[in-house]
C-alpha positions as CSV (number, residue, x, y, z in Angstrom):
1,M,128.4,218.0,153.0
2,P,128.6,220.8,150.3
3,Q,130.4,219.6,147.2
4,A,132.8,222.6,147.5
5,D,133.9,221.5,151.0
6,Y,134.4,218.0,149.8
7,K,136.5,219.2,146.9
8,S,138.6,221.5,149.1
9,Y,139.3,219.2,152.0
10,F,138.7,215.5,151.2
11,A,139.5,215.2,147.5
12,P,143.1,216.5,147.9
13,Q,143.7,213.7,150.4
14,R,142.2,211.2,148.0
15,A,139.4,210.4,150.4
16,V,136.2,208.7,149.3
17,Y,132.9,209.4,151.0
18,L,130.7,206.3,151.2
19,T,127.0,206.2,152.1
20,T,124.1,203.9,152.2
21,I,120.4,204.1,151.2
22,G,117.5,202.8,153.3
23,Y,116.3,202.6,156.8
24,G,118.0,200.0,159.0
25,T,121.1,199.8,156.8
26,G,123.2,201.0,159.7
27,A,122.3,198.0,161.7
28,L,123.1,195.7,158.8
29,L,126.5,197.4,158.3
30,G,127.2,197.3,162.0
31,R,127.6,193.5,161.7
32,G,130.7,194.0,159.6
33,I,132.6,196.1,162.1
34,E,135.3,194.1,163.8
35,R,136.6,197.0,165.9
36,V,136.9,200.8,166.2
37,V,140.6,201.7,165.5
38,D,140.2,205.4,166.3
39,V,137.7,208.2,166.6
40,I,138.6,211.8,165.6
41,W,136.1,214.5,166.7
42,L,135.9,218.0,168.0
43,E,134.0,218.6,171.3
44,E,132.0,221.5,169.8
45,L,130.8,219.4,166.9
46,G,129.9,216.3,168.9
47,I,130.2,212.6,168.2
48,A,127.7,212.7,165.2
49,Q,130.3,214.7,163.2
50,A,133.2,212.4,164.1
51,I,135.5,210.6,161.7
52,W,135.5,206.9,162.6
53,I,138.3,204.7,161.6
54,L,137.0,201.1,161.5
55,Q,138.4,197.6,160.9
56,V,135.7,195.9,158.9
57,R,135.0,192.6,157.2
58,N,132.2,191.8,154.7
59,F,131.2,195.5,155.0
60,G,128.6,196.8,152.6
61,P,126.9,197.3,150.3
62,L,127.9,201.0,150.0
63,L,127.6,203.7,147.5
64,V,130.4,206.1,146.6
65,E,128.8,209.5,147.3
66,S,131.9,211.5,146.5
67,D,135.0,210.3,144.7
68,V,138.7,211.2,144.7
69,A,138.0,213.8,142.0
70,G,135.4,215.5,144.2
71,N,132.4,214.4,142.1
72,S,129.2,214.1,144.2
73,L,126.4,211.7,143.5
74,F,124.0,213.6,145.6
75,E,124.9,217.0,144.1
76,R,124.5,215.6,140.6
77,S,121.2,214.1,141.5
78,K,120.0,217.4,143.2
79,I,120.8,219.3,140.0
80,E,118.6,216.9,138.0
81,I,115.8,216.9,140.5
82,D,115.7,220.7,140.8
83,K,115.2,221.0,137.1
84,S,111.7,219.6,137.3
85,I,110.6,219.7,141.0
86,D,108.6,222.9,140.7
87,S,106.4,221.2,138.1
88,L,105.4,218.6,140.7
89,Y,103.6,221.4,142.6
90,A,101.7,222.7,139.6
91,G,98.0,222.0,139.7
92,L,97.9,220.5,143.2
93,K,94.6,220.5,145.0
94,E,94.2,222.6,148.1
95,P,96.0,220.7,151.0
96,A,93.7,218.5,153.1
97,L,96.4,218.2,155.9
98,R,97.5,221.8,156.0
99,R,97.9,221.6,159.8
100,Y,100.5,218.9,159.3
101,G,102.6,221.0,156.9
102,E,101.1,219.9,153.6
103,T,101.3,222.8,151.1
104,T,101.1,223.5,147.4
105,K,104.1,225.8,147.6
106,R,107.6,224.3,147.5
107,K,109.1,227.2,149.6
108,D,106.6,226.4,152.4
109,E,107.5,222.7,152.7
110,V,108.4,221.7,156.2
111,I,110.1,218.4,155.2
């Protein structure tokens, strides 16, 4: 979610956006869900964009991605990464796996 949207819509409601890191974390967290209290979603956006209200116990670990002031961990990290990411492409050898999307140009990355 863009930081501007979070600041406009979530922060004024004092909402906190929580996230996880790592594959399989969702399965681990699922063990802590006792029940689904409600699901709020729009038909045109689908269930993946829904807001789930859950009753949980021993749920975590979680990271606070965006806080009540609208600060975003991912946005802050992106700014830091973008400062030096172009230097990672400097001096790369010609791609051996070009047919799989490997490139020496950041703007050509497929991932």
